[in-house]
Structure formats: C-alpha cells, structure tokens
Steps between C-alpha positions, in 0.01 A plus 500: 500500500253730327179343381311511170124542515350500151159670481231289341323822401712469184438127449258351249187427705379251235793277606588632846599171647742437212652844536552453873670169425740688271612744768535214744717319247712819473567517873260775609465524875150642549186565297390865519124546473360848433144530630325812361154617585431771246466758783837538668651456155332546155511140397340175619734199479396175677401394844459214746388229254819528294724503810331194640510323164881517511530321833668165445580578132848628593747473778561871506375727778254783434566868540150662511509872416165656583440813304153536643297724731399357838737202494409392852162383374654233283840401643388153620389406145855530368647282770602164344755232589736671258447863594831631638438877476195719503582861406262796548542861395569766756272727301210260525512434875343733760644297787816350363631348825170316545512366143858385537415316824196351330722352224745363752219337695415298188848341513681666213746783447358852496611758247422859424528667156575860429399682176765705316372836628465392864805587715677249715423697813145359479644163610719631778281357778416167341845371395557296814172316441533398136676208329522673163484844343401518133623812319291566192718614217200572274152627581298185574225371277666403171773266394784586261571851631834681495703507824481827695861585591423674830410152638871408512577786743199398710631144516842617606351718771284215624798260512694762695216522756485121518869477580500795742213357703612137476178387337450181299216580257554413133492766228300422187481701178221480245474684166726529197751246635716348226839348431656846458405645837480205732871499597476865598188432700667208681788730591247754630364243745218307328443142614194402298460592133159505328523477118203455272545575131879469533442132584181392323574710193813302433506245219655248741347560842713250703820633339397861590441398862849345505644825367341690783618245757857519375503878547334466841749252646 
C-alpha cells in the first residue's frame, strides 16, 4: 500500500512534537524532514538538532531529504535509530555511487532525488543501487508550491523502467501533492507521498491524514 509522509517543513515549529503526534494519530507512515542549507537551495530550514530531538517522541520512521551541498560530509549525523531513508540530490553529488554506498553502510535505505529540470537519464546507471527515487514536482527550497505537471510523465517513465528492469526501488513524490492529484500519482507509480501544507494546513490534521490514506489504499 502507498505510504503518506507528511513534511514537517509545513508544521508549527513552536509545537513540533504536538504536530507530529497529530499526523501519527491520523495514520501517517513516515515523517519527511527537509534539510536545507541555503546554498543548494535558497532557504535554510533545520538540521541535526531538530532531527535528533524527535527521536523517541514518535513511533514513525524518518525520511531525511538532504537538500544540501557536500552531503557526504554530514551523513552520519542524520543517522538515528528511527532513520529509515536518507535521500541526496543527484545534482549535489559529484560521485553519486560512492554517496549511495556510504548511506547504505550506515544501515539505512539510500535514496536519490531529481529536480524537475533534471532528466531521468541521469539516474540510468544508479537505479540498481538505490532503495528509493524521489521525483521533485516543485523546485526545492520552499513549501506550498504548485505541482509541476511534467513530473507525472517522469514518474510514469520511471515506473516503466522499474518494471522493465525488474527493480524494487520505491518512487517518492514531493511538491504540490494534495487530495486532488494523489490518486493520479498513485496510478502513475508513486509509493511514497510527501505532503506538507496539504496536511498541516488543514483545520483537522488527523482527519486530513485519514483522507489521504483512504485515497492511497
């Protein structure tokens, strides 16, 4: 079954623990954490202290999305007992195979993200090594952006490659995901859905999570 990964970038950081409890109550599967360095992307979000502060405060696993330059220098710091995925950007890695193997050596699943303007062919030689491919459906760096429609075709093409080559990696989508487009994205091949403002912007966050989960069954 497809999984819901609310992005805490859209949560209220003055009550982050309470907001995470709400998505857990609503049946979310994973917590998506957007780490921004102000260099690879225009914004700075949060870093290691916030990630580590969440350990033990929830039963949900962590999906660490590193929108940073030189991710190899800091990978170990994001490894916690609840870290399930660490995802790096193809555009930020000079030696992507080495970075993916580095992540796997830490004992968690390794993912690679692709910006909207980066073609799928850039991942052709890494797909057998990764556990997850994250298709960005907005340009990274800001929450609340509108979905870029070309991402759907990219997802369909990636799913076709996955099936043709008999590969098992998960497909994740991040950016502009909402109740209106998530069924189409599931049909296109998405396994893991990142939703920020569509979840935390709701008046009733647990109920919104349950709405997503009903569609993603």
